[in-house]
N, C-alpha and C positions, 0 to 999 in steps of 0.2 A: 249733369251740368253741360252746358254749351259754352265754349270759349272760342271766339274769333279774334285772334291777336294780329291785327293789321294785315290779315290775309286778303281781304277783299277791299276794293277801292271803288269810288263813285265819281263820276263826272256830273256836271250841272244837270239837275232835274232827274237824275237817275235814282232808282230805288233798289235796295237789296232786301230780298224776302227770305226768311227762314221759318220753317215749320218744326214745331217741337211737340212732344207728347208729354202731357202731365198725367201721372198715374193717379188713381183714386186714393184719397186719404192724405195727399201731399199737404203738409202744414203751411207752406208759404211758396209763392212764386215771386222771384225778383229778377228783373232785367235791368242791366246797367250798361250804358253806352258812353264812351268818351272819345274825343278826338283832339289832336294837336292842331292848333290854329296858328297861322303866321302872325307875327307881331303887328299890332295896330299903332297908330301915332298916339302919343300920350293923352292928348286932349280930345280924343274922339268921343262922341256921344255914346256910341255902341262900340265896345272894344273887340268884338269878334270880327273876323274878315269873312270866313265861310260859315255856312249854317247847315249842320246835320241835325235831323230830328228823329226821335224814337217814337214808334207807334206800335202798340200791342193790341191784338184783337183776340178776344176770348172765343171759345167754341160756340157760345150763344150769340155772337156778333157784337158784343159790347166792346167799345174802343176805349183805350187808355193811352193818352199822350204822355210823353216823358215829363216828369216833375209836376204834372197836374195834381193838385191837392196836397203836395208835399211841403208847401210853405205853411200850411195850417196844421199838419199832423204827419204821422209816419206811415200812412196808408194812402195809396193812390185813389183818386176818385174818377168815376167813369166820365167820358166826354172830354170837354175842353177843346184846346186847339194846339197846334204845333208850338213848341217852345223855340223862340227865335233868338234867345240871348245866351243861354248857358251852353258850355262845351261838355258838360257832364249831365246826363239825364238818366232818371231811374223810373221804373214802375215797380211798386211794391204792393203785393196783394196776399192777404192771409187766406187760407182754405180755398185755393183756386179750384175751379171746376175741372173735372177730369175730361181729357180729350185733347184734340189738336189745337194748339195755340199758334198764332201767326205773329212773328216779330219782324218788324220792318225798320230799316234805317234809310231815311229819305234825305237826299241832297237837295235841299231847297235853294241853296245858293252856293256855288263854287266860284268865287271871284278871283282866287289866287291859288297857284299850285302849292299844295301842301305835301305832295308825295314826289320828291325830287328824283327818286330812282326810276320813275316811269316817264315816258315822253309826253303823256297826256296832262292836261290841266285837271287834276283830280285830288281827292283826299281819301285817306283810309281811316280806320277807326278800330277801337277795341270794344268788343261786346261780350258780356258774361251774362248767362241766364242760368239761374239755379231753380231747383224744384222741378226739373224736367229730366226725361230719359232721352239722351242724345248721344253723348260720347261715352263709350263703354269698352271694357276689356273683353276679349274673347272668352266664351264659356267652354267648358269641357275640352280643354286643349290636351291633346295626346301626341306623343312623338310617333311619327309614322315610319320614319326611316332614319338611319344613322344611330349614333350612340351619344348619350349625355356625358360630357366631360366635367361640367360644373353647372350650377344654377338649376333653374326649373321653370315651369310655366308661370310661377308667381312673379318672375322678373319681367314679364311682358307688358303689363298694363300701362307703364309710364316710361318716358325717355329719361333715364336717370343713371346711365352707365352701369347698371346692374344687369348682367348678361346671362342668358341661357346659352351656354356654349355646347354646340353639337358638332360631332365629327361625322362627316360624310364618308360612308364606306360600304353601305348596303348596295346591292345591285337592284336596279329599279328600271323597268321598261327597257330603255335602250342600253342597259348594262353600263351606265356611267355612275360613278360614286355620287350619292345624294344624301342630303339631310332634309327632313320634312316634318312639318307639324300640321295636324288636322285640328279643326275648330268648328264650333257652331255658335250661333248667337240668336237669341230671341228678338224678334222684330217688335218694337214698341207699338202697340195699337194694332198690329197685324197688317200694316200697309207701309209701303215705301215710295217716296218720290225721288230720293237721292240717297245713295250709299257711298261712303268714303271709307277706304281701308288704308291705314298707314302702317308701313313696315319699315323698321330701322335696323340695320345690321352692318357688320364689318367682317373682314377676314384678313389673314396675313398672307394668303396665297393668291396667286394670279389665276385668271381664267374662271373665276366662280361667278355664276349668274343666278338670278332668282326669278321665280314666276309665281303668280297667284292663280289658282283655279277655283272657280265657284261651281258647285253642283246644282243643276236645275231641280227645282222642287216639283214641277209639273210634268217633267219628262226626264229622260236619261242624258240630257245634254250637259256639256261642260263649257263654261265660258272662261277663257284663259287670258291673262294679262301679264305681259313681260314686265319684270322689275328691273331689268338691265344688269350691268356688271356690278359686283360688290367690291368696294375698295377697302383700303387699309384703315380708313377712319369712318366713324359713324355717318351714315347718310340716310335721310328719310325719303322714301318713295311713297307717293300717295296715288291710289287708284280711285277714280271717281266714276261711278256707274249711275246713269240716269235713264237708261232705256231698258225695256222688257224686265223691269224689276219684279212684277208679280210672278214671273216664271221661276224666280230664284227662291221663292218662299215655299217651304215644305208644308205638308198638311198640319204639322204640329206647331206652325207659326215660327219656324226657325230658318235661318240660312246656314248653309254648310259649305266648307271649302278646305283647301290645303295650300300651304306655302311651301315651295320646293326650292332648295338651293342645290346646284349641281356643278360639277367640274368634268371636263372632257376626259381627264385621266388622273389617277393617283388620289390619295386621300386629302382632305382639307378640314379645317375647323371654321365654323361660322359662329360669330358672336351676335346673338339676336337681342337687341335692346328693347324693341317695342313692336307689338302688333295691336292695333287699336282701331275701333270702329266709330264712325259718326253716321247716324241714321236720321233722315228726315221723313216723317210720315206723309 
């Protein structure tokens, strides 16, 4: 499933494009997009102010516009045109073709600011796509350093305040106490255009920092990303990788890496709430 919960925003005439992988044998593909619109005057002919449109393109090039065909049945029909009235649009397709699908949200009109927390005149949206491989939990997670105090890798897939609590105490590289987990993930379709890794954790001690390291699949390189200081309350840090992605894919179609938390001295406990991946082919 792919979930974009008001993360991305659009200004007038901009388009946000997402690529998702549909595996073979998937029974249904559903894309739903909704946006909050500023209030219109009561007697207006068209009650929307801004206009965002949903467009879905299948691997074979067939185009499906949001809500096209859904007034006559519960399955979308190919073709049509952009929906210019509704603030909720869907594309529903049974037995979708396997491969890379393209989902776009198009800002055909932004006449009034609908996202007041940003300085631009823009609008955000919620987008849910099911029947795809996009957001996933890490596979084959193992503790690489430290010791488990409670919980396990099964607590990592979602942000739900269910923690894998690890104690940093093993000596690692520069002889500082660390806790670490190794992981791997299968790349849907075998290719990547964007990789997002979300890590959420907290600690009761000061001076704890985190880092993400991805191991090169075509060479022995390591790409490292600082996660910053870990605080006393849950905080999500998201690493977005868009360059040199083929070099991260191993011969077996997987990416591999490690998340490390360390402190300059003394032991510490880290409460890991989430490690999760989003992959665009």
